[in-house]
N, CA, C and O atoms as CSV, one atom per row, in Angstrom:
chain,resi,resn,atom,element,x,y,z
A,1,UNK,N,N,0.724,-1.010,-0.123
A,1,UNK,CA,C,0.072,-0.078,0.125
A,1,UNK,C,C,0.966,1.127,-0.063
A,1,UNK,O,O,0.701,1.979,-0.911
A,2,UNK,N,N,1.999,1.197,0.707
A,2,UNK,CA,C,3.073,2.440,0.922
A,2,UNK,C,C,3.546,2.479,-0.424
A,2,UNK,O,O,3.510,3.619,-0.887
A,3,UNK,N,N,3.983,1.592,-1.213
A,3,UNK,CA,C,4.332,1.636,-2.516
A,3,UNK,C,C,3.685,2.374,-3.317
A,3,UNK,O,O,4.193,3.311,-3.933
A,4,UNK,N,N,2.374,1.992,-3.398
A,4,UNK,CA,C,1.273,2.590,-4.406
A,4,UNK,C,C,1.013,4.180,-3.909
A,4,UNK,O,O,0.889,5.094,-4.724
A,5,UNK,N,N,0.962,4.333,-2.764
A,5,UNK,CA,C,0.935,5.940,-2.339
A,5,UNK,C,C,2.218,6.669,-2.810
A,5,UNK,O,O,2.110,7.813,-3.253
A,6,UNK,N,N,3.205,6.177,-2.751
A,6,UNK,CA,C,4.400,6.693,-3.214
A,6,UNK,C,C,4.367,6.917,-4.550
A,6,UNK,O,O,4.676,8.045,-4.936
A,7,UNK,N,N,4.026,5.997,-5.430
A,7,UNK,CA,C,4.041,5.970,-6.773
A,7,UNK,C,C,3.131,7.208,-7.155
A,7,UNK,O,O,3.479,7.932,-8.088
A,8,UNK,N,N,2.159,7.419,-6.563
A,8,UNK,CA,C,0.970,7.982,-6.833
A,8,UNK,C,C,1.399,9.652,-6.545
A,8,UNK,O,O,0.950,10.603,-7.184
A,9,UNK,N,N,2.249,9.715,-5.571
A,9,UNK,CA,C,2.673,10.930,-5.091
A,9,UNK,C,C,4.177,11.164,-6.373
A,9,UNK,O,O,4.565,12.255,-6.791
A,10,UNK,N,N,4.590,10.185,-6.638
A,10,UNK,CA,C,5.860,10.789,-7.662
A,10,UNK,C,C,5.090,11.009,-9.126
A,10,UNK,O,O,5.501,11.836,-9.940
A,11,UNK,N,N,4.270,10.417,-9.292
A,11,UNK,CA,C,3.764,10.464,-10.572
A,11,UNK,C,C,2.786,12.114,-10.871
A,11,UNK,O,O,2.640,12.815,-11.872
A,12,UNK,N,N,2.299,12.209,-9.489
A,12,UNK,CA,C,1.659,13.688,-9.090
A,12,UNK,C,C,2.725,14.817,-9.341
A,12,UNK,O,O,2.546,15.739,-10.137
A,13,UNK,N,N,3.764,14.657,-8.636
A,13,UNK,CA,C,4.666,15.730,-8.910
A,13,UNK,C,C,5.236,15.891,-9.933
A,13,UNK,O,O,5.432,17.057,-10.275
A,14,UNK,N,N,5.754,14.705,-10.872
A,14,UNK,CA,C,5.920,14.898,-12.129
A,14,UNK,C,C,4.765,15.519,-13.364
A,14,UNK,O,O,5.042,16.205,-14.348
A,15,UNK,N,N,3.732,15.135,-13.027
A,15,UNK,CA,C,2.555,15.879,-13.614
A,15,UNK,C,C,2.537,17.139,-13.370
A,15,UNK,O,O,2.386,17.861,-14.355
A,16,UNK,N,N,2.652,17.674,-12.278
A,16,UNK,CA,C,2.304,19.308,-11.773
A,16,UNK,C,C,3.785,19.879,-11.923
A,16,UNK,O,O,3.768,21.109,-11.953
A,17,UNK,N,N,4.994,19.358,-12.020
A,17,UNK,CA,C,6.004,20.063,-12.442
A,17,UNK,C,C,6.264,21.133,-13.744
A,17,UNK,O,O,6.632,22.307,-13.700
A,18,UNK,N,N,6.014,20.487,-14.631
A,18,UNK,CA,C,6.118,20.845,-15.919
A,18,UNK,C,C,5.016,21.058,-16.320
A,18,UNK,O,O,5.120,20.411,-17.362
A,19,UNK,N,N,3.843,21.516,-16.352
A,19,UNK,CA,C,2.187,21.483,-17.120
A,19,UNK,C,C,2.593,21.844,-18.547
A,19,UNK,O,O,3.397,22.617,-19.067
A,20,UNK,N,N,1.487,20.748,-19.046
A,20,UNK,CA,C,1.614,21.028,-20.518
A,20,UNK,C,C,0.076,21.266,-21.091
A,20,UNK,O,O,-0.909,20.721,-20.593
A,21,UNK,N,N,0.039,22.082,-22.111
A,21,UNK,CA,C,-1.253,22.394,-22.559
A,21,UNK,C,C,-1.881,20.991,-23.327
A,21,UNK,O,O,-1.315,19.901,-23.413
A,22,UNK,N,N,-2.960,21.293,-23.750
A,22,UNK,CA,C,-3.295,19.950,-24.251
A,22,UNK,C,C,-2.609,19.619,-25.622
A,22,UNK,O,O,-2.681,18.580,-26.279
A,23,UNK,N,N,-1.890,20.838,-25.891
A,23,UNK,CA,C,-1.218,20.676,-27.467
A,23,UNK,C,C,0.277,20.295,-27.047
A,23,UNK,O,O,1.228,20.239,-27.827
A,24,UNK,N,N,0.302,20.106,-26.013
A,24,UNK,CA,C,2.122,19.632,-25.878
A,24,UNK,C,C,2.881,21.095,-25.489
A,24,UNK,O,O,4.103,21.049,-25.346
A,25,UNK,N,N,2.344,22.104,-25.352
A,25,UNK,CA,C,3.192,23.150,-25.102
A,25,UNK,C,C,3.292,23.601,-23.893
A,25,UNK,O,O,2.260,23.583,-23.223
A,26,UNK,N,N,4.549,24.131,-23.269
A,26,UNK,CA,C,4.734,24.351,-21.790
A,26,UNK,C,C,4.204,25.923,-21.557
A,26,UNK,O,O,4.950,26.899,-21.637
A,27,UNK,N,N,2.888,25.977,-21.278
A,27,UNK,CA,C,2.334,27.194,-21.150
A,27,UNK,C,C,3.297,28.341,-20.389
A,27,UNK,O,O,3.480,29.503,-20.753
A,28,UNK,N,N,3.766,27.765,-19.408
A,28,UNK,CA,C,4.757,28.433,-18.235
A,28,UNK,C,C,5.902,29.333,-19.337
A,28,UNK,O,O,6.243,30.511,-19.227
A,29,UNK,N,N,6.226,28.570,-20.138
A,29,UNK,CA,C,7.768,28.993,-20.820
A,29,UNK,C,C,7.222,30.014,-21.702
A,29,UNK,O,O,8.174,30.616,-22.199
A,30,UNK,N,N,5.717,30.640,-22.264
A,30,UNK,CA,C,5.387,31.533,-23.084
A,30,UNK,C,C,5.182,32.740,-22.315
A,30,UNK,O,O,4.853,33.777,-22.892
A,31,UNK,N,N,5.372,32.689,-20.875
A,31,UNK,CA,C,4.819,33.775,-20.225
A,31,UNK,C,C,6.435,34.819,-19.986
A,31,UNK,O,O,6.339,35.983,-19.599
A,32,UNK,N,N,7.379,34.378,-20.188
A,32,UNK,CA,C,8.677,35.145,-20.381
A,32,UNK,C,C,9.360,35.260,-21.791
A,32,UNK,O,O,9.631,34.163,-22.278
A,33,UNK,N,N,9.617,36.098,-22.375
A,33,UNK,CA,C,10.174,36.227,-23.872
A,33,UNK,C,C,11.504,35.280,-23.809
A,33,UNK,O,O,11.815,34.545,-24.746
A,34,UNK,N,N,12.227,35.376,-22.642
A,34,UNK,CA,C,13.602,34.425,-22.802
A,34,UNK,C,C,13.189,33.025,-22.660
A,34,UNK,O,O,13.897,32.308,-23.368
A,35,UNK,N,N,12.377,32.431,-22.060
A,35,UNK,CA,C,11.756,31.350,-22.083
A,35,UNK,C,C,10.853,30.905,-23.250
A,35,UNK,O,O,10.717,29.734,-23.603
A,36,UNK,N,N,10.335,31.826,-23.733
A,36,UNK,CA,C,9.347,31.337,-25.028
A,36,UNK,C,C,10.309,31.050,-26.065
A,36,UNK,O,O,10.117,30.047,-26.752
A,37,UNK,N,N,11.403,31.846,-26.303
A,37,UNK,CA,C,12.221,31.413,-27.686
A,37,UNK,C,C,12.928,29.987,-27.497
A,37,UNK,O,O,13.149,29.469,-28.592
A,38,UNK,N,N,13.307,29.278,-26.503
A,38,UNK,CA,C,13.331,27.786,-26.352
A,38,UNK,C,C,12.436,27.059,-26.704
A,38,UNK,O,O,12.621,26.117,-27.475
A,39,UNK,N,N,11.193,27.395,-26.151
A,39,UNK,CA,C,10.299,26.707,-26.230
A,39,UNK,C,C,9.658,26.498,-27.793
A,39,UNK,O,O,9.031,25.501,-28.153
A,40,UNK,N,N,9.951,27.611,-28.579
A,40,UNK,CA,C,9.399,27.634,-29.842
A,40,UNK,C,C,10.599,26.941,-30.956
A,40,UNK,O,O,10.330,26.549,-32.091
A,41,UNK,N,N,11.904,26.910,-30.342
A,41,UNK,CA,C,13.053,26.114,-30.929
A,41,UNK,C,C,12.764,24.604,-30.719
A,41,UNK,O,O,13.033,23.689,-31.496
A,42,UNK,N,N,12.140,24.530,-29.463
A,42,UNK,CA,C,12.094,22.790,-29.118
A,42,UNK,C,C,10.919,22.300,-30.344
A,42,UNK,O,O,11.066,21.337,-31.097
A,43,UNK,N,N,9.604,23.337,-30.312
A,43,UNK,CA,C,8.543,22.679,-31.174
A,43,UNK,C,C,9.226,22.666,-32.632
A,43,UNK,O,O,9.275,21.559,-33.166
A,44,UNK,N,N,9.722,23.680,-33.292
A,44,UNK,CA,C,10.432,23.709,-34.644
A,44,UNK,C,C,11.066,22.438,-34.822
A,44,UNK,O,O,10.780,21.705,-35.768
A,45,UNK,N,N,11.956,22.134,-33.909
A,45,UNK,CA,C,13.009,21.248,-34.049
A,45,UNK,C,C,12.383,19.840,-34.059
A,45,UNK,O,O,12.985,18.884,-34.549
A,46,UNK,N,N,11.082,19.730,-33.469
A,46,UNK,CA,C,10.363,18.616,-33.304
A,46,UNK,C,C,9.452,18.237,-34.311
A,46,UNK,O,O,8.783,17.204,-34.286
A,47,UNK,N,N,9.434,19.401,-35.517
A,47,UNK,CA,C,8.695,19.577,-36.600
A,47,UNK,C,C,7.026,19.348,-36.457
A,47,UNK,O,O,6.154,18.775,-37.110
A,48,UNK,N,N,7.111,20.198,-35.117
A,48,UNK,CA,C,5.600,20.268,-34.263
A,48,UNK,C,C,4.799,21.446,-34.857
A,48,UNK,O,O,4.154,22.228,-34.159
A,49,UNK,N,N,4.899,21.518,-36.332
A,49,UNK,CA,C,4.576,23.061,-36.655
A,49,UNK,C,C,3.047,23.460,-36.284
A,49,UNK,O,O,2.816,24.546,-35.752
A,50,UNK,N,N,2.087,22.607,-36.565
A,50,UNK,CA,C,0.741,22.973,-35.973
A,50,UNK,C,C,0.546,23.385,-34.642
A,50,UNK,O,O,-0.249,24.286,-34.370
A,51,UNK,N,N,1.380,22.644,-33.576
A,51,UNK,CA,C,1.555,23.044,-32.259
A,51,UNK,C,C,2.115,24.612,-31.963
A,51,UNK,O,O,1.699,25.535,-31.262
A,52,UNK,N,N,3.240,24.434,-32.835
A,52,UNK,CA,C,4.011,25.839,-32.826
A,52,UNK,C,C,3.321,26.917,-33.380
A,52,UNK,O,O,3.655,28.043,-33.010
A,53,UNK,N,N,2.174,26.758,-34.422
A,53,UNK,CA,C,1.423,27.993,-34.807
A,53,UNK,C,C,0.379,28.303,-34.075
A,53,UNK,O,O,-0.102,29.430,-34.191
A,54,UNK,N,N,-0.207,27.316,-33.131
A,54,UNK,CA,C,-0.985,27.789,-32.314
A,54,UNK,C,C,-0.622,28.203,-30.820
A,54,UNK,O,O,-1.401,28.758,-30.045
A,55,UNK,N,N,0.609,27.863,-30.567
A,55,UNK,CA,C,1.165,28.712,-29.512
A,55,UNK,C,C,1.750,30.034,-29.863
A,55,UNK,O,O,1.788,30.862,-28.953
A,56,UNK,N,N,2.207,30.366,-31.019
A,56,UNK,CA,C,3.032,31.457,-31.004
A,56,UNK,C,C,2.690,32.399,-32.235
A,56,UNK,O,O,3.500,33.233,-32.638
A,57,UNK,N,N,1.323,32.198,-32.861
A,57,UNK,CA,C,0.749,32.952,-33.668
A,57,UNK,C,C,-0.370,33.417,-32.937
A,57,UNK,O,O,-1.147,32.663,-32.350
A,58,UNK,N,N,-0.484,34.974,-32.973
A,58,UNK,CA,C,-1.642,35.525,-32.131
A,58,UNK,C,C,-2.890,34.998,-32.480
A,58,UNK,O,O,-3.268,34.847,-33.641
A,59,UNK,N,N,-3.586,34.694,-31.389
A,59,UNK,CA,C,-5.080,33.943,-31.868
A,59,UNK,C,C,-5.709,34.608,-32.638
A,59,UNK,O,O,-6.467,33.990,-33.385
A,60,UNK,N,N,-5.644,36.071,-32.753
A,60,UNK,CA,C,-6.482,36.425,-33.866
A,60,UNK,C,C,-6.273,36.450,-35.193
A,60,UNK,O,O,-7.120,36.541,-36.082
A,61,UNK,N,N,-4.766,36.341,-35.310
A,61,UNK,CA,C,-4.097,36.173,-36.554
A,61,UNK,C,C,-4.535,34.812,-36.939
A,61,UNK,O,O,-5.177,34.573,-37.962
A,62,UNK,N,N,-4.127,33.861,-35.998
A,62,UNK,CA,C,-4.210,32.544,-36.655
A,62,UNK,C,C,-5.695,32.266,-36.916
A,62,UNK,O,O,-5.909,31.444,-37.807
A,63,UNK,N,N,-6.837,32.840,-36.258
A,63,UNK,CA,C,-8.037,32.602,-36.667
A,63,UNK,C,C,-8.137,33.089,-38.060
A,63,UNK,O,O,-8.664,32.328,-38.871
A,64,UNK,N,N,-7.694,34.284,-38.474
A,64,UNK,CA,C,-7.854,35.036,-39.959
A,64,UNK,C,C,-7.186,33.845,-41.143
A,64,UNK,O,O,-7.807,33.299,-42.055
A,65,UNK,N,N,-5.778,33.680,-40.786
A,65,UNK,CA,C,-4.976,32.622,-41.391
A,65,UNK,C,C,-5.665,31.385,-41.776
A,65,UNK,O,O,-5.514,30.825,-42.861
A,66,UNK,N,N,-6.561,30.925,-40.663
A,66,UNK,CA,C,-7.156,29.614,-41.123
A,66,UNK,C,C,-8.607,29.703,-41.159
A,66,UNK,O,O,-9.314,28.912,-40.534
A,67,UNK,N,N,-9.109,30.730,-41.939
A,67,UNK,CA,C,-10.444,30.707,-42.177
A,67,UNK,C,C,-10.743,30.287,-43.499
A,67,UNK,O,O,-11.907,30.088,-43.846
A,68,UNK,N,N,-9.610,30.111,-44.392
A,68,UNK,CA,C,-9.958,29.287,-45.816
A,68,UNK,C,C,-9.012,28.078,-46.109
A,68,UNK,O,O,-8.701,27.684,-47.233
A,69,UNK,N,N,-8.571,27.509,-44.811
A,69,UNK,CA,C,-7.504,26.406,-44.944
A,69,UNK,C,C,-7.576,25.886,-43.410
A,69,UNK,O,O,-7.873,26.623,-42.470
A,70,UNK,N,N,-7.308,24.717,-43.312
A,70,UNK,CA,C,-7.327,24.348,-42.279
A,70,UNK,C,C,-5.885,24.575,-41.225
A,70,UNK,O,O,-4.903,25.081,-41.768
A,71,UNK,N,N,-5.824,24.337,-40.295
A,71,UNK,CA,C,-4.432,24.578,-39.214
A,71,UNK,C,C,-3.515,23.537,-39.710
A,71,UNK,O,O,-2.340,23.899,-39.648
A,72,UNK,N,N,-3.718,22.212,-40.239
A,72,UNK,CA,C,-2.959,21.426,-40.703
A,72,UNK,C,C,-2.393,21.798,-41.958
A,72,UNK,O,O,-1.181,21.621,-42.083
A,73,UNK,N,N,-3.087,22.319,-42.991
A,73,UNK,CA,C,-2.884,22.550,-44.227
A,73,UNK,C,C,-1.801,23.893,-44.296
A,73,UNK,O,O,-0.892,24.057,-45.111
A,74,UNK,N,N,-2.220,24.821,-43.132
A,74,UNK,CA,C,-1.471,26.199,-43.183
A,74,UNK,C,C,-0.059,25.796,-42.410
A,74,UNK,O,O,0.904,26.548,-42.559
A,75,UNK,N,N,0.059,24.685,-41.637
A,75,UNK,CA,C,1.150,24.185,-40.911
A,75,UNK,C,C,2.026,23.582,-42.121
A,75,UNK,O,O,3.228,23.842,-42.062
A,76,UNK,N,N,1.648,22.926,-43.046
A,76,UNK,CA,C,2.302,22.207,-44.008
A,76,UNK,C,C,2.919,23.467,-44.776
A,76,UNK,O,O,4.140,23.622,-44.729
A,77,UNK,N,N,2.286,24.187,-45.336
A,77,UNK,CA,C,2.764,25.192,-45.777
A,77,UNK,C,C,3.885,25.858,-45.128
A,77,UNK,O,O,4.980,26.034,-45.660
A,78,UNK,N,N,3.602,26.171,-44.107
A,78,UNK,CA,C,4.909,26.900,-43.186
A,78,UNK,C,C,6.119,25.957,-43.096
A,78,UNK,O,O,7.263,26.333,-43.350
A,79,UNK,N,N,5.826,24.812,-42.752
A,79,UNK,CA,C,7.019,23.917,-42.786
A,79,UNK,C,C,7.733,23.698,-43.628
A,79,UNK,O,O,8.709,22.971,-43.443
A,80,UNK,N,N,7.465,24.258,-44.808
A,80,UNK,CA,C,8.254,23.970,-46.339
A,80,UNK,C,C,9.455,25.155,-46.646
A,80,UNK,O,O,10.346,25.061,-47.491
A,81,UNK,N,N,9.244,26.148,-45.831
A,81,UNK,CA,C,10.218,27.557,-45.974
A,81,UNK,C,C,10.262,28.518,-44.784
A,81,UNK,O,O,11.333,28.899,-44.313
A,82,UNK,N,N,9.014,28.917,-44.287
A,82,UNK,CA,C,9.032,29.811,-43.238
A,82,UNK,C,C,9.510,29.105,-42.111
A,82,UNK,O,O,10.292,29.835,-41.503
A,83,UNK,N,N,9.359,27.819,-41.476
A,83,UNK,CA,C,9.266,27.243,-40.402
A,83,UNK,C,C,10.825,27.105,-40.259
A,83,UNK,O,O,11.328,27.752,-39.340
A,84,UNK,N,N,11.706,26.302,-41.094
A,84,UNK,CA,C,12.933,26.110,-40.957
A,84,UNK,C,C,13.840,27.791,-40.912
A,84,UNK,O,O,14.733,27.957,-40.081
A,85,UNK,N,N,13.512,28.738,-41.748
A,85,UNK,CA,C,13.944,29.911,-41.406
A,85,UNK,C,C,13.669,30.749,-39.958
A,85,UNK,O,O,14.372,31.624,-39.454
A,86,UNK,N,N,12.373,30.161,-39.459
A,86,UNK,CA,C,12.337,30.683,-38.462
A,86,UNK,C,C,12.945,30.015,-37.157
A,86,UNK,O,O,13.137,30.547,-36.064
A,87,UNK,N,N,13.159,28.905,-37.496
A,87,UNK,CA,C,14.009,28.015,-36.518
A,87,UNK,C,C,15.641,28.360,-36.448
A,87,UNK,O,O,16.297,28.181,-35.422
A,88,UNK,N,N,16.214,28.896,-37.725
A,88,UNK,CA,C,17.379,29.457,-37.600
A,88,UNK,C,C,17.350,30.926,-36.747
A,88,UNK,O,O,18.200,31.077,-35.870
A,89,UNK,N,N,16.490,31.872,-36.975
A,89,UNK,CA,C,15.993,32.985,-36.760
A,89,UNK,C,C,16.077,32.842,-35.033
A,89,UNK,O,O,16.866,33.600,-34.468
A,90,UNK,N,N,15.453,32.096,-34.385
A,90,UNK,CA,C,15.244,31.704,-33.161
A,90,UNK,C,C,16.749,31.254,-32.510
A,90,UNK,O,O,17.459,31.810,-31.672
A,91,UNK,N,N,16.863,30.343,-33.064
A,91,UNK,CA,C,18.161,29.663,-32.665
A,91,UNK,C,C,19.613,30.819,-32.332
A,91,UNK,O,O,20.377,30.801,-31.367
A,92,UNK,N,N,19.600,31.733,-33.505
A,92,UNK,CA,C,20.263,32.703,-33.588
A,92,UNK,C,C,19.992,33.932,-32.348
A,92,UNK,O,O,20.984,34.494,-31.885
A,93,UNK,N,N,18.818,34.249,-31.926
A,93,UNK,CA,C,18.913,34.979,-30.937
A,93,UNK,C,C,18.787,34.608,-29.319
A,93,UNK,O,O,18.742,35.389,-28.369
A,94,UNK,N,N,18.741,32.982,-29.325
A,94,UNK,CA,C,18.579,32.438,-28.070
A,94,UNK,C,C,19.749,33.072,-27.173
A,94,UNK,O,O,20.940,33.219,-27.451
A,95,UNK,N,N,18.966,33.435,-25.895
A,95,UNK,CA,C,20.240,34.049,-24.877
A,95,UNK,C,C,20.402,35.518,-25.165
A,95,UNK,O,O,20.833,36.263,-24.286
A,96,UNK,N,N,20.097,35.936,-26.276
A,96,UNK,CA,C,20.384,37.300,-26.444
A,96,UNK,C,C,19.373,38.427,-25.542
A,96,UNK,O,O,18.415,38.029,-24.879
A,97,UNK,N,N,19.692,39.614,-25.625
A,97,UNK,CA,C,18.698,40.560,-24.880
A,97,UNK,C,C,18.001,41.237,-25.979
A,97,UNK,O,O,18.736,41.658,-26.872
A,98,UNK,N,N,16.635,41.449,-26.114
A,98,UNK,CA,C,15.767,42.350,-26.799
A,98,UNK,C,C,15.698,43.650,-26.685
A,98,UNK,O,O,15.689,43.860,-25.472
A,99,UNK,N,N,15.640,44.718,-27.288
A,99,UNK,CA,C,14.916,45.919,-27.307
A,99,UNK,C,C,13.601,45.917,-26.917
A,99,UNK,O,O,12.708,45.625,-27.712
A,100,UNK,N,N,13.381,46.226,-25.728
A,100,UNK,CA,C,12.016,46.064,-25.013
A,100,UNK,C,C,11.271,47.519,-25.186
A,100,UNK,O,O,11.883,48.552,-24.916
A,101,UNK,N,N,9.804,47.539,-25.689
A,101,UNK,CA,C,9.146,48.602,-25.880
A,101,UNK,C,C,9.236,49.415,-24.419
A,101,UNK,O,O,9.818,48.762,-23.553
A,102,UNK,N,N,8.838,50.505,-24.074
A,102,UNK,CA,C,8.557,51.180,-22.585
A,102,UNK,C,C,7.524,50.448,-21.864
A,102,UNK,O,O,7.782,50.109,-20.709
A,103,UNK,N,N,6.386,50.153,-22.371
A,103,UNK,CA,C,5.271,49.284,-21.606
A,103,UNK,C,C,5.730,47.780,-21.523
A,103,UNK,O,O,4.930,47.040,-20.950
A,104,UNK,N,N,6.697,47.298,-21.921
A,104,UNK,CA,C,7.323,45.957,-21.564
A,104,UNK,C,C,6.490,44.845,-22.754
A,104,UNK,O,O,6.744,43.642,-22.715
A,105,UNK,N,N,5.621,45.343,-23.649
A,105,UNK,CA,C,4.814,44.326,-24.293
A,105,UNK,C,C,5.439,44.047,-25.563
A,105,UNK,O,O,4.938,43.305,-26.408
A,106,UNK,N,N,6.569,44.663,-25.691
A,106,UNK,CA,C,7.009,44.094,-27.352
A,106,UNK,C,C,8.835,44.032,-27.256
A,106,UNK,O,O,9.708,44.718,-26.724
A,107,UNK,N,N,8.794,43.112,-27.883
A,107,UNK,CA,C,10.399,42.656,-27.557
A,107,UNK,C,C,10.884,42.472,-29.049
A,107,UNK,O,O,10.481,41.674,-29.896
A,108,UNK,N,N,12.048,43.622,-29.140
A,108,UNK,CA,C,12.416,43.516,-30.801
A,108,UNK,C,C,14.040,42.800,-30.838
A,108,UNK,O,O,15.012,43.348,-30.317
A,109,UNK,N,N,14.085,41.664,-31.459
A,109,UNK,CA,C,15.389,41.002,-31.887
A,109,UNK,C,C,16.080,41.896,-33.255
A,109,UNK,O,O,15.437,42.797,-33.792
A,110,UNK,N,N,17.204,41.575,-33.627
A,110,UNK,CA,C,17.961,41.865,-34.637
A,110,UNK,C,C,18.717,40.576,-35.321
A,110,UNK,O,O,19.923,40.627,-35.559
A,111,UNK,N,N,18.217,39.843,-35.509
A,111,UNK,CA,C,19.024,38.385,-35.942
A,111,UNK,C,C,19.244,38.869,-37.390
A,111,UNK,O,O,18.604,39.722,-38.005
A,112,UNK,N,N,20.568,37.939,-37.896
A,112,UNK,CA,C,21.050,38.065,-38.916
A,112,UNK,C,C,20.641,36.760,-39.767
A,112,UNK,O,O,20.624,35.633,-39.274
A,113,UNK,N,N,20.268,37.090,-41.288
A,113,UNK,CA,C,20.248,35.871,-42.109
A,113,UNK,C,C,21.089,35.427,-42.612
A,113,UNK,O,O,22.104,36.109,-42.754
A,114,UNK,N,N,21.040,34.086,-43.103
A,114,UNK,CA,C,22.051,33.377,-44.025
A,114,UNK,C,C,23.082,34.168,-44.768
A,114,UNK,O,O,24.233,33.744,-44.868
A,115,UNK,N,N,22.699,35.318,-45.298
A,115,UNK,CA,C,23.578,36.076,-46.054
A,115,UNK,C,C,24.128,37.089,-45.122
A,115,UNK,O,O,24.975,37.776,-45.695
A,116,UNK,N,N,23.952,37.398,-43.965
A,116,UNK,CA,C,24.489,38.299,-43.259
A,116,UNK,C,C,23.548,39.590,-42.960
A,116,UNK,O,O,23.956,40.560,-42.321
A,117,UNK,N,N,22.492,39.504,-43.394
A,117,UNK,CA,C,21.736,40.974,-43.378
A,117,UNK,C,C,20.674,40.721,-42.121
A,117,UNK,O,O,20.053,39.725,-41.749
A,118,UNK,N,N,20.764,42.197,-41.606
A,118,UNK,CA,C,20.154,42.252,-40.205
A,118,UNK,C,C,18.736,41.987,-40.558
A,118,UNK,O,O,18.368,42.408,-41.655
A,119,UNK,N,N,17.850,41.339,-39.787
A,119,UNK,CA,C,16.660,41.307,-39.935
A,119,UNK,C,C,15.840,41.544,-38.966
A,119,UNK,O,O,16.502,41.557,-37.928
A,120,UNK,N,N,14.717,41.744,-38.750
A,120,UNK,CA,C,13.821,42.098,-37.340
A,120,UNK,C,C,12.957,41.000,-37.031
A,120,UNK,O,O,12.409,40.394,-37.952
A,121,UNK,N,N,12.721,40.578,-35.478
A,121,UNK,CA,C,11.857,39.661,-35.373
A,121,UNK,C,C,11.294,40.091,-33.936
A,121,UNK,O,O,12.010,40.081,-32.934
A,122,UNK,N,N,10.142,40.413,-33.928
A,122,UNK,CA,C,9.510,40.973,-32.842
A,122,UNK,C,C,8.506,39.733,-32.157
A,122,UNK,O,O,7.985,38.733,-32.651
A,123,UNK,N,N,8.508,40.361,-30.668
A,123,UNK,CA,C,7.341,39.327,-29.977
A,123,UNK,C,C,6.845,40.011,-29.537
A,123,UNK,O,O,7.515,40.810,-28.883
A,124,UNK,N,N,5.260,40.205,-29.575
A,124,UNK,CA,C,4.479,40.708,-28.452
A,124,UNK,C,C,3.914,40.135,-27.482
A,124,UNK,O,O,3.621,38.957,-27.687
A,125,UNK,N,N,3.619,40.625,-26.337
A,125,UNK,CA,C,2.865,40.123,-25.243
A,125,UNK,C,C,1.406,40.116,-25.406
A,125,UNK,O,O,0.915,41.143,-25.873
A,126,UNK,N,N,0.508,38.997,-25.060
A,126,UNK,CA,C,-0.757,39.446,-25.455
A,126,UNK,C,C,-1.431,38.724,-24.102
A,126,UNK,O,O,-1.275,37.531,-23.845
A,127,UNK,N,N,-2.219,39.670,-23.269
A,127,UNK,CA,C,-2.599,38.549,-21.754
A,127,UNK,C,C,-0.996,38.262,-21.264
A,127,UNK,O,O,-0.030,39.025,-21.240
A,128,UNK,N,N,-1.125,36.891,-20.900
A,128,UNK,CA,C,-0.068,36.506,-20.083
A,128,UNK,C,C,1.143,35.755,-21.057
A,128,UNK,O,O,2.256,35.518,-20.589
A,129,UNK,N,N,0.788,35.432,-22.410
A,129,UNK,CA,C,1.722,34.946,-23.286
A,129,UNK,C,C,2.423,36.152,-24.154
A,129,UNK,O,O,2.066,37.301,-24.417
A,130,UNK,N,N,3.814,35.216,-24.546
A,130,UNK,CA,C,4.532,35.643,-25.672
A,130,UNK,C,C,4.023,35.139,-26.896
A,130,UNK,O,O,3.658,33.968,-27.001
A,131,UNK,N,N,3.957,36.334,-28.255
A,131,UNK,CA,C,3.689,35.607,-29.668
A,131,UNK,C,C,4.709,36.216,-30.499
A,131,UNK,O,O,5.422,37.170,-30.190
A,132,UNK,N,N,4.705,35.686,-31.383
A,132,UNK,CA,C,5.851,36.328,-32.665
A,132,UNK,C,C,4.873,37.481,-33.200
A,132,UNK,O,O,3.689,37.211,-33.397
A,133,UNK,N,N,5.270,38.497,-33.386
A,133,UNK,CA,C,4.163,39.648,-34.039
A,133,UNK,C,C,4.727,40.075,-35.449
A,133,UNK,O,O,4.272,41.096,-35.963
A,134,UNK,N,N,5.593,39.419,-36.028
A,134,UNK,CA,C,5.685,39.667,-37.230
A,134,UNK,C,C,6.006,38.451,-38.311
A,134,UNK,O,O,6.098,38.702,-39.513
């Protein structure tokens, strides 16, 4: 009986130590921009494009983007070019400090692309989560 109780406690602790949303996203990771980036990298490296899009595209924009197509079809299109490029950009800014807006709701990064050209990658905070804003 004690063994069963101990196993239950261990499983309960594991379940609550890193809560995942139904889509497999670590919700608490998106509450800070510095932890949202590694979470985005993790999803893109795992080729979880639909999960990534649901987590990192602002909900209103995702709704508009999927009005005429399914999320799965949109994710397939995203995976062909934009997904791999975004993964490289996120990897290049991981651990760097963004330029924050005065209200703290916009974080701007300046990664370089494969040609060395500087790009702009913006995260915006909507509610308690950070989303990619461009």
